[in-house]
N, C-alpha and C positions, 0 to 999 in steps of 0.2 A: 333650387339646383338642379341643373338637367343631368339626368342620370345617363345621358347619352354620350357625356363628354367622356373622353377616355383618355386621360392622361397618364395611365400606366407606363408610358415610355416618355412621359413629359411632364410639364408642370405648369403652375398658374403662377404668375409674380405679380405682388401688390407692391407699388410704390406710395410711400408717404412724404409729404415734402414739409409740413410743419406740424407739431404737437404743442398745442395753444395752452395755456393755464386757463382753468374754468373761469377763475376771477382774478381780477388785478392784471389783465393781460397788457403788458408793456408794450406791444404792438398790435393794437385792436384791430388797425386797417390790413392786417396781414390774414386773409383767409387761412385755417388749417384745422385738423381736428382736435377738438378739446380733449385734456388728459383723460377725463372720466369716460369719454366716447372710445378713446384709445383702449383703456383697459378692458372695458366691454366688447369691443372688436376683438381682441387678441385671445380673450377667453372664448368666443364664439369660433373664431378660425382656429384655435388650437382643438376644440371639441370635435370640428368637422372636417378638417385636414389634416393630412401629414406634413408637419412642419418641416421643411428642409433647409440647408445652408447653401452657400454659395459653393463649398467644397463638393456636396452632392451634385450641383449643377454642372460643375467642370467634371466631375466624373461621368455624369451621364452623357456629357457632350464628347469628351474626348476618349475615354476607355468604353463608351459604347455600352455602359452599364445600364440597368434598369433600375427604377425605383419600385421595390419589393413590398407593397402595402397594400391594403384593401380601401382606403382612402384616397381622394386625389390629392396632390402633393401642391404644396403652396411655399414660395419664397418671399419673404417680406425683406423690401429695401428701402432705404431713405434717401432723399435728394437734398441737397443744400445744408449739409451736417452743421447745424449751428448748436448752441448750446441747449437749447428744448430738447435736442436729440438725447443727450446726456440722462434724462428722465424718462425718454422712450425706452432707453438701454436697461436702465434699473426695471422697468416694468417687463421688458422682455424676459430678463434674467430671472425674475419672481415668477414668471410663467413659464421656465425652461424652453424658450424660444429664442432661434438664434435669427438675427437679422444683420444685413450687408447695407453700411453706411459709407455713403460716397462724400467725403468730406471737402468742403471749398477750401481751396488755399489762398485765395486773394479775393478779398473783399474790399471794394473800394469806398 
């Protein structure tokens, strides 16, 4: 990590698309992060970053508040919210991390 990166007044955002089962993946042609990898990544991110929520981002943007912490801040988001994100939400909850899910409302 670059120690010169100053996110005291900002944040980093990480967007996931698919969290795929380790075995018996019903959609093997869709690339994504395996569940076991996702668990390890969340633990690493929680250790190295101040995990923030969308509310924190909105407060930072509109209320001109500052992120008051010693670590760089990280927002986790999920695109294409399908059923595999339900398991991702469980993993986040187990690790006391908030995430923002963008749910698809129409799938053809």
